[in-house]
C-alpha positions as CSV (number, residue, x, y, z in Angstrom):
1,M,-85.5,69.5,73.4
2,S,-83.9,68.1,76.6
3,T,-84.0,64.4,77.3
4,A,-86.3,65.1,80.3
5,Q,-89.1,66.3,78.0
6,P,-91.5,63.5,76.9
7,A,-92.2,62.9,73.3
8,L,-94.9,65.2,71.9
9,N,-97.4,62.3,71.3
10,E,-97.1,60.8,74.8
11,L,-99.7,61.4,77.4
12,I,-98.2,62.7,80.7
13,N,-99.6,64.0,83.9
14,E,-99.5,67.6,85.0
15,A,-96.8,67.1,87.6
16,D,-94.4,65.4,85.1
17,Y,-95.1,68.1,82.6
18,L,-94.2,70.9,85.1
19,I,-91.0,69.1,86.1
20,A,-90.0,68.5,82.5
21,E,-90.8,72.0,81.5
22,L,-88.3,73.4,84.0
23,Q,-85.6,71.5,82.2
24,A,-86.8,71.9,78.6
25,L,-84.8,73.9,76.1
26,E,-88.0,75.1,74.4
27,R,-91.4,76.0,75.8
28,H,-94.4,73.6,75.6
29,E,-98.1,74.1,76.3
30,Y,-100.0,71.3,78.1
31,V,-103.6,70.4,77.3
32,N,-105.3,67.4,78.9
33,G,-102.2,65.2,79.0
34,R,-100.6,66.2,75.8
35,I,-97.8,68.7,75.2
36,Y,-97.4,71.1,72.2
37,A,-94.2,72.8,71.2
38,M,-94.4,76.6,71.1
39,A,-93.5,78.4,67.8
40,G,-91.4,81.5,67.6
41,A,-92.9,85.0,67.2
42,S,-92.5,87.7,64.6
43,K,-91.1,91.2,65.3
44,R,-94.7,92.6,65.0
45,H,-95.9,90.1,67.5
46,N,-93.2,91.0,70.0
47,R,-93.7,94.7,69.5
48,I,-97.4,94.5,70.2
49,A,-96.9,92.3,73.3
50,G,-94.1,94.6,74.5
51,N,-96.3,97.7,74.1
52,I,-99.1,96.1,76.1
53,Y,-96.7,94.9,78.8
54,R,-95.1,98.4,79.1
55,A,-98.6,100.0,79.4
56,L,-99.6,97.6,82.1
57,M,-96.4,98.0,84.1
58,D,-96.7,101.8,83.9
59,N,-100.3,101.6,85.3
60,A,-100.7,98.6,87.4
61,S,-98.9,99.4,90.6
62,S,-100.3,96.7,92.8
63,C,-100.1,94.0,90.1
64,T,-97.3,92.4,88.1
65,A,-97.3,91.9,84.3
66,Y,-95.4,89.0,82.7
67,I,-94.5,88.5,79.1
68,S,-94.3,85.2,77.2
69,D,-92.6,82.9,79.7
70,M,-95.2,82.7,82.5
71,K,-97.5,79.8,82.4
72,V,-101.2,80.1,83.3
73,H,-103.1,77.1,84.6
74,S,-106.7,76.4,83.7
75,E,-107.7,73.7,86.3
76,K,-111.0,72.9,84.7
77,Y,-109.4,72.2,81.3
78,H,-106.3,70.5,82.7
79,S,-104.1,72.9,80.7
80,Y,-101.1,75.2,81.0
81,Y,-100.6,77.9,78.4
82,Y,-98.0,80.6,77.9
83,P,-100.0,83.8,77.2
84,D,-98.2,86.6,75.4
85,V,-98.9,88.9,78.3
86,V,-100.5,88.1,81.6
87,L,-101.3,90.2,84.7
88,G,-101.5,88.9,88.2
89,C,-102.7,90.9,91.2
90,D,-103.1,88.2,93.8
91,S,-100.5,88.2,96.5
92,D,-101.2,84.6,97.3
93,E,-99.5,83.4,94.1
94,T,-96.5,81.5,95.3
95,D,-95.3,79.5,92.2
96,D,-92.5,81.2,90.4
97,Y,-93.5,79.6,87.0
98,V,-97.3,79.4,87.0
99,L,-100.1,81.9,87.7
100,E,-103.3,80.3,89.0
101,K,-105.2,83.6,89.5
102,P,-104.5,86.0,86.6
103,C,-106.9,88.9,86.1
104,L,-105.9,89.8,82.6
105,I,-104.6,87.6,79.7
106,V,-103.5,88.8,76.3
107,E,-102.9,86.7,73.2
108,V,-101.4,88.3,70.1
109,T,-102.8,86.2,67.3
110,S,-101.8,85.3,63.8
111,D,-103.4,83.2,61.0
112,S,-101.7,80.1,62.5
113,T,-102.9,80.7,66.1
114,L,-106.3,82.3,65.4
115,R,-108.5,79.3,65.9
116,K,-106.7,78.2,69.0
117,D,-106.8,81.7,70.6
118,Y,-110.5,82.2,69.9
119,L,-111.8,78.7,70.7
120,E,-109.6,76.5,72.9
121,K,-107.7,79.1,74.9
122,S,-110.8,81.3,75.2
123,L,-112.8,78.5,76.8
124,A,-109.9,77.5,79.1
125,Y,-109.2,81.1,80.2
126,Q,-112.8,82.0,80.8
127,A,-112.9,79.0,83.2
128,I,-110.3,80.7,85.5
129,P,-112.4,82.3,88.2
130,S,-110.0,85.3,88.8
131,L,-109.9,86.3,85.1
132,Q,-111.7,89.6,84.4
133,A,-110.6,90.2,80.8
134,Y,-109.1,88.4,77.8
135,L,-107.7,90.3,74.9
136,I,-107.1,88.8,71.5
137,V,-104.9,91.2,69.5
138,A,-104.4,90.8,65.7
139,Q,-100.8,91.4,64.6
140,D,-101.5,91.8,60.9
141,K,-104.3,94.4,61.2
142,V,-105.7,96.8,63.7
143,Q,-108.1,94.7,65.7
144,V,-108.4,94.0,69.4
145,D,-111.2,91.8,70.7
146,M,-111.8,92.1,74.4
147,L,-113.8,89.6,76.4
148,T,-114.8,90.9,79.9
149,R,-116.5,89.1,82.7
150,G,-119.7,90.7,84.0
151,K,-120.8,90.8,87.6
152,D,-123.1,87.9,86.8
153,G,-120.2,85.8,85.4
154,S,-121.3,86.2,81.8
155,W,-118.8,87.3,79.2
156,E,-119.2,90.2,76.9
157,L,-117.2,90.8,73.6
158,Q,-116.2,94.2,72.4
159,Q,-114.2,94.8,69.2
160,F,-111.8,97.7,68.7
161,N,-110.5,98.3,65.1
162,E,-109.5,102.0,65.0
163,L,-106.4,103.5,66.4
164,G,-108.4,106.3,68.1
165,L,-110.4,103.9,70.3
166,E,-109.8,103.2,74.0
167,L,-110.3,99.9,75.9
168,S,-111.6,100.2,79.5
169,L,-109.8,97.4,81.3
170,P,-111.4,96.1,84.5
171,C,-108.0,94.8,85.8
172,P,-106.1,96.9,86.2
173,V,-108.7,99.6,86.1
174,M,-107.3,101.7,83.3
175,S,-107.7,102.9,79.8
176,L,-105.6,101.4,77.1
177,S,-105.6,103.0,73.6
178,V,-105.5,100.9,70.5
179,A,-102.8,103.4,69.3
180,T,-100.6,102.4,72.3
181,I,-101.0,98.7,71.4
182,Y,-99.9,99.2,67.8
183,N,-97.3,101.9,68.6
184,G,-94.4,101.8,66.2
185,L,-96.0,99.5,63.6
């Protein structure tokens, strides 16, 4: 960790976090004044995230997908997270390191991140007005949980646990097969 990064148990403000993160040797997520070091990912985790990223880049011509190193800001929850895959379609996004208006977020989950992905991050992500879908993808079994925002602002959960199933993504408007997500595993 660089000397610019505060100790993990110190409370810091968002501006200081963002400055320190630019200089840090490892990534940290920020939640309400506290920072948390990011753990490394397995080969399976990376393969799944890469498969989703590739499918999005092949089908989302007016949007840009980012993998692992792009922060997403949830203003309501005073948090910055590094989703495994995130899609931005808003041309007003000007920050090179943070997306404020993502339309799709993907977390590839494991036993150690399961609780955080389903509870903490789910609440923070759903509070982002531009977000239309949040995917939580298991890396140790075939299971994709997709939360989508309805026209009335409510969220609906669908679960996909067979390779032959297709997700209908609202942003970008496309089909994504479960087989594509788990390709090569």
